[in-house]
C-alpha positions in Angstrom: 21.1 -0.9 1.4 23.5 0.8 -0.9 25.3 4.1 -1.3 24.3 5.7 -4.6 26.0 7.5 -7.3 24.1 10.8 -7.5 24.7 11.0 -11.2 22.9 7.6 -11.8 20.0 8.0 -14.2 16.9 6.0 -13.4 13.3 5.8 -14.5 12.3 7.2 -11.1 12.1 6.5 -7.4 9.1 4.8 -5.8 8.6 4.8 -2.0 6.4 1.8 -0.9 5.3 1.2 2.6 4.6 -2.2 3.9 6.7 -3.7 1.1 8.4 -6.7 2.7 5.4 -9.0 2.0 2.1 -9.3 0.2 0.8 -6.5 -2.0 3.6 -4.2 -1.1 6.3 -6.7 -2.1 4.5 -7.4 -5.4 4.4 -3.6 -6.1 8.2 -3.4 -5.3 9.0 -6.2 -7.7 6.8 -4.8 -10.5 8.2 -1.2 -10.2 11.8 -2.5 -10.0 11.1 -4.5 -13.2 10.2 -1.2 -14.9 13.5 0.4 -13.7 12.4 2.3 -10.6 14.8 2.6 -7.7 13.0 1.7 -4.5 12.6 2.9 -0.9 10.7 0.3 1.0 9.8 -0.4 4.6 8.2 -3.2 6.5 8.6 -5.6 9.4 10.0 -9.1 9.3 13.2 -11.2 9.7 16.2 -9.0 9.0 18.0 -11.7 7.0 15.0 -12.4 4.8 14.5 -8.6 4.2 18.1 -8.3 3.3 17.7 -11.2 0.8 14.6 -9.5 -0.7 16.4 -6.2 -1.2 19.5 -7.8 -2.7 17.4 -9.9 -5.1 15.5 -6.8 -6.2 18.8 -5.1 -6.9 20.4 -7.9 -8.8 17.4 -9.1 -10.7 16.5 -5.6 -12.0 19.7 -3.6 -11.7 18.1 -1.0 -9.5 19.0 0.5 -6.1 17.0 -0.3 -3.0 16.9 1.6 0.2 15.3 -0.2 3.2 13.9 1.4 6.3 12.6 -0.3 9.4 10.4 2.7 10.1 7.5 2.0 12.5 4.5 3.6 10.7 2.9 4.4 14.0 5.7 6.8 14.8 5.7 10.2 13.1 9.4 10.8 13.6 10.3 7.5 12.0 8.1 8.3 9.0 9.8 11.6 8.7 13.2 10.0 8.7 12.1 7.4 6.1 10.9 10.1 3.6 13.8 12.4 4.3 16.4 9.6 3.8 14.7 8.6 0.5 15.0 12.1 -0.9 18.5 12.6 0.4 19.6 9.2 -1.0 18.0 9.4 -4.4 17.6 13.2 -4.9 14.0 12.8 -6.0 10.7 11.1 -5.3 8.4 10.2 -8.1 5.9 7.7 -6.7 4.6 7.1 -3.2 2.5 4.0 -2.5 0.8 4.0 0.9 0.3 0.3 1.3 1.1 -0.5 5.0 -1.9 -2.0 6.8 -3.0 -4.0 9.7 -6.4 -5.6 10.6 -8.3 -6.5 13.8 -11.8 -8.0 13.8 -14.3 -7.5 16.7 -17.8 -6.2 17.3 -17.9 -2.5 17.9 -18.9 -2.8 21.6 -16.1 -5.2 22.3 -13.4 -3.5 20.1 -10.2 -2.9 22.2 -9.4 0.8 22.1 -5.7 0.1 21.6 -6.5 -2.0 18.6 -8.7 0.8 17.2 -5.8 3.2 17.6 -3.4 0.9 15.9 -5.6 0.2 12.9 -6.3 3.9 12.3 -2.7 4.8 12.8 -1.2 2.4 10.4 -3.9 2.4 7.7 -4.8 6.1 7.7 -2.6 8.4 9.7 0.6 6.9 8.4 -0.6 7.6 4.8 -1.3 11.2 5.8 2.2 11.7 7.1 3.9 10.0 4.2 1.9 12.1 1.8 2.4 15.5 3.5 6.1 14.9 3.7 6.4 13.8 0.1 4.4 16.6 -1.5 7.0 19.4 -1.2 9.5 17.4 -3.2 6.9 16.4 -5.8 5.8 20.0 -6.1 9.4 21.0 -6.6 9.8 18.5 -9.4 6.5 19.5 -11.0 5.4 15.9 -11.1 4.5 13.1 -8.7 2.2 10.2 -8.2 0.6 9.2 -4.9 -1.3 5.9 -4.7 -3.2 4.8 -1.7 -3.9 1.1 -1.3 -7.4 1.2 0.2 -9.7 -1.7 0.0 -13.2 -2.8 -1.1 -13.8 -1.8 2.6 -13.0 1.8 1.6 -16.2 1.7 -0.4 -18.5 -0.7 1.5 -18.6 -2.1 5.0 -18.5 -5.5 6.7 -19.5 -6.5 10.2 -16.8 -6.6 12.9 -14.3 -4.5 11.0 -15.2 -1.0 12.2 -11.7 0.3 12.6 -10.5 -1.1 9.2 -13.6 0.2 7.4 -13.3 3.6 9.0 -9.6 3.8 8.1 -10.1 2.8 4.5 -13.0 5.1 4.0 -10.9 7.8 5.4 -8.1 6.9 3.1 -10.4 7.3 0.1 -11.5 10.7 1.4 -7.8 11.7 1.9 -7.1 10.7 -1.7 -9.8 13.1 -3.0 -8.6 16.0 -0.9 -4.9 15.6 -1.9 -5.9 15.3 -5.5 -7.7 18.6 -5.4 -4.8 20.4 -3.6 -2.1 19.0 -5.8 -3.8 19.1 -9.2 -2.0 22.3 -10.3 1.4 21.0 -9.5 1.5 17.9 -11.8 0.8 15.6 -8.9 -2.0 13.1 -8.9 -3.4 11.0 -6.1 -5.6 8.0 -6.6 -6.7 5.0 -4.5 -6.8 1.3 -5.4 -9.5 -0.7 -3.7 -8.7 -4.4 -3.9 -11.1 -7.2 -2.9 -9.7 -10.4 -1.3 -6.0 -10.9 -2.1 -4.2 -13.9 -0.6 -1.8 -12.0 1.5 -0.4 -13.0 4.9 -3.0 -10.7 6.5 -5.8 -12.5 4.7 -4.3 -15.9 5.4 -4.5 -15.1 9.1 -8.2 -14.2 8.7 -8.8 -17.5 7.0 -7.1 -19.4 9.8 -9.2 -17.5 12.4 -12.5 -18.1 10.6 -11.7 -21.8 10.1 -10.9 -22.2 13.8 -13.9 -20.2 15.0 -16.4 -22.1 12.8 -14.8 -25.5 13.1 -14.2 -25.9 9.4 -11.2 -26.5 7.1 -9.3 -23.5 5.7 -10.5 -24.5 2.2 -14.1 -24.3 3.3 -13.5 -21.0 5.1 -11.9 -19.7 2.0 -14.7 -20.7 -0.4 -17.8 -20.1 1.8 -16.7 -17.2 4.0 -14.2 -15.2 1.9 -14.6 -15.7 -1.8 -18.4 -15.9 -1.7 -18.4 -12.1 -1.8 -16.4 -12.0 -5.1 -18.5 -13.1 -8.1 -15.4 -14.4 -9.8 -14.8 -16.7 -6.8 -11.1 -16.1 -7.2 -8.6 -14.1 -5.3 -7.4 -10.9 -6.9 -3.7 -11.3 -7.9 -1.0 -9.1 -6.6 0.4 -8.6 -10.1 -3.0 -7.2 -11.2 -2.9 -4.6 -8.5 0.7 -3.7 -9.3 -0.2 -3.3 -13.0 -2.9 -0.8 -12.1 -0.4 1.1 -9.9 2.1 1.2 -12.7 -0.5 2.6 -15.1 -1.5 5.3 -12.6 2.1 6.2 -12.2 2.5 6.7 -16.0 2.2 9.8 -18.1 -0.9 8.3 -19.7 -2.6 8.7 -16.3 -1.8 12.4 -15.9 -5.5 13.4 -16.0 -6.6 10.7 -13.6 -6.7 12.0 -10.1 -9.0 11.8 -7.1 -10.4 8.4 -8.1 -10.9 5.1 -6.3 -10.5 2.1 -8.5 -12.1 -1.2 -7.5 -10.2 -4.4 -8.4 -12.4 -6.8 -6.5 -13.8 -9.5 -8.8 -17.1 -7.7 -8.8 -17.6 -7.6 -5.0 -18.7 -3.9 -4.8 -21.0 -4.3 -7.9 -23.6 -6.0 -5.6 
């Protein structure tokens, strides 16, 4: 979005994937509010994305770099990370948040949808991480946060690709934590339960249509029944945890997966 003065002093630089809506956008707003310059990517209407970026800049007096990188394409991920480091001169926090969902029984699961879910939810995080680590190692400090899911810890029917990807993301988190521990770099996963994001709203619409019920009934009886609080997890709550994991106070926390799911995985 902007050309930066290389002498500008900021709190840090946070790269957030899938940050034009939902959890990612909430993360971007919270990190900007704390003074982080941002590198974000995501799909959507170009006019709306431009408005989001400009509002982040003006509301919080930070710089925002936007990339339309397709997270299924390695070359575009490489350009996104490289452009971030070139533009800002550093990279302090990476939040792997981009995700997609597809629901189907295993024996009916379209293979192209399997490949897409694995690519966006898991493989993209691998590439973003491997490309960011050299800069973090050079700095002697870095924070990698993988937005997994309650489905990174438990399973649900008809979500084989998503569950496999999110379990894999938790495993990747642990491995990166072990490899980066001596270089001042931590890697942790956040595992949210149901959050009312555009992705979840689409699932609610589908459930309501398939079962012939209202969206309110689908929400209460098919979604929130799994969370003992019977409430959606709030995006701001997830962002607050990410900010803590990015702080110096969390320097000894690495390789962990944190549930924030209203008690879902306590069953």
